[in-house]
N, C-alpha and C positions, 0 to 999 in steps of 0.2 A: 372424922367420925369415924370410929372402929366400925368392923363390920358386923359386931353384934349389938351396936347400938341403935336404937330406934330413935328419929325425931318425933317432936311433940305429936301425935295425931291430931290428923286434918280429915275429915270426914265427908265425901259428897253421897248424897241419899238420892239415889235415881228411882222415879215414882213412875208410873202409867197408868196412869185410872182416868176416864173421861168425867168421871164426877167428883167434884173437889169436895162434896158430903160425903166420899164413901168411906169404909172401915181402913182401905189402904191409906189414902190422906189422914186420917185420923193417927193411926200406929207409926206414921211417918214424923207425925209431929210430933208423937208423944217419944219417941227416939229421939228426935233435934233436941227436945228439953232435955232428956235423961243422960246427953251427952254435955251438956251446958257443963264448965266454961270453957269445954274444948271448942274449938272453931268448927264450925258446920257449914257446909251450902247444900240448898237443896233442888235438884234439876226435875222439875214437874215438865215431863215431854208432852203432855198434853198441853198445858199451860203455855210452854215454849212455841208450839207447832215444828218439834223434829220432824224431818220429813225422813220417813221410814223406808222409802223406795230404796232400792239397790239399783243405780242405773248407769247409763252408760260412760259416767264419768268416774260413777266408784269402779267400774270393773277394767276401765284404763288405769287408774292409780291401783290396784290390785296387781295389775300385770307391771305395772313399771315400779311398784313398791314405792310409788309417791308422788306428787301431785295432787294430793288430795283437796276436795271442792271444800272452798272457805267453811261450810258448814262444821263440816266433818272435824277441821283443822281446830277450832274455835273448841270442839269435845277434847279433842287431844291434849289443848292448855291448859285446860278445867282437872282432865286428870292427873297432868303432872305436878299439878300443886296438891294433891293431897296423897296420904299413904292409903287409907281405906277407903272402900267402896260399900257402900250397902243398897241391893238390890229388892226394891221394896215392889211387889206385886202382886195384883188378882193372880189367881191359878185359873188359866182356860183351857179346857180339854187336857187337861194336866200336865200343862207348861206355861209358858211366859207369853202374855199378850201379845199381838204382831208386832205393836209401837217398841216395846222393849227386844223382841228379837231383832226388829230391822236395826235398830241405834247399836245393838252389839255387832249386825250384820256389816254398816257402815263404817263404825268406830274403828273396831277389832281386826285393823285389817292387816295386808303382808307389808312389811317395812316399817311400820311402828307399834304394833303388838307382838309381832313376829318376822321373822326372815325365812323364807325357804327356798332352797335350791336343790338341783337333783345331784350337785357334787359334793354340800356341805351338810344336807340335808334341813333339819328345823333348829331353829335358833331362837327361843322365847326372848322376848324384849322387857317384861313386864314385871322383873321382880321384885320394881318396890311400891308396888300395889300388894294389899290385903283385899282378898274381897269376899263379903259375905251377903246372906241368902237370908231375905224375910218375907215367906210367901202366904199369902193369905187365901186359904182354901176352905172351901164351902163343906167339903167331905170331913168325914170324921176318920183319925189315925188308922184304925181298925182298914176300913175301907183302900186306904190307899195302899196298906201292908199287902192285903190278901192280894190284890190286884196288880201290882208292883210298880203302881202312880208314882210312888214316891222314890222308889230307886231308879227310875227312868227319867224321873228329873233332875235329881241329883247327878246320876249321871253324866246326863247330858249338859249340865253348868259347871258343876263341879270339876270334874273330867274332861269333859270334852270343850271346855272355854278355857277357866280357870287354869289347869293345872298348864294346857297346852300353852299358854302364853306366860307360863314361867312365874305367874302370880301366886302368893300364898292361900290355903283356905282358909276363910275365916269361921266363923259360926254358921250353922244354917239352922232357923229356928221358923217352926210353922205356926202360923195361929190358926186352927184345925176349926172346923163347926161354924166357922164367922157366920152364917145367916143365923146362927140359933134365935129364939124371941126373951132368952133372958138376956139383957145386958150387963148383969153383974156375972154372968159365967164367961160373956166376951173379952169382957172387961179384964177380969182374971186369964183368962189366955193372951190379952194383949200386954199386959205387963210383964208376962212369962216369958214371952218373948223378947220385949226391948231389952230387959233383964241379962236377956244371954246374950244379944248382938250389945249392949254397951257393955258389958264386963269383956268383951272381947276385944272390943275395939280398945279399951284401956289398958289392956295387960300387957307384959311387955313382950318384946320379941324372942323368940327360942334362940338359947346360945348354940 
């Protein structure tokens, strides 16, 4: 395979919402449908009971750059099978839920997502992944912009995680005002975000 040829997209949707009837899960289902017939896997971190707690075993694995806990290894294998990852999550306190943050803390770890040493510095390792964001926010875009909340969220995830690990930045598509009483208005916002992410997944890799 040449450097500029991208294999057929295979997408992993990561959701972090305890309510299976939530808009988060509805958005994830709509995106999976929009991506058909491309292969899609959905990881519902709540349903799978992923443990987000960063414990002594995680700390040892970070320091050693290996010897990861078995549940973390399962996530590594799942991520290694895909080209695209979409984080679909509700915005809690202008950021991601603790469950999703804990998943990143434990899974995007030294020795697998990146390597760092005092001698050679940082070496990112996840160049094969494109990471997209689909945050579901209760606030309107004006409020997020005025207070710098959207910029802070993007900086934290797009630059602080995606860039740090060497992955490609995909699309970021917010569903704003997710708690509006108008189902039609909400549906329109969902379809706009889903279309943006779906188009980005299907787009050819930059040459």
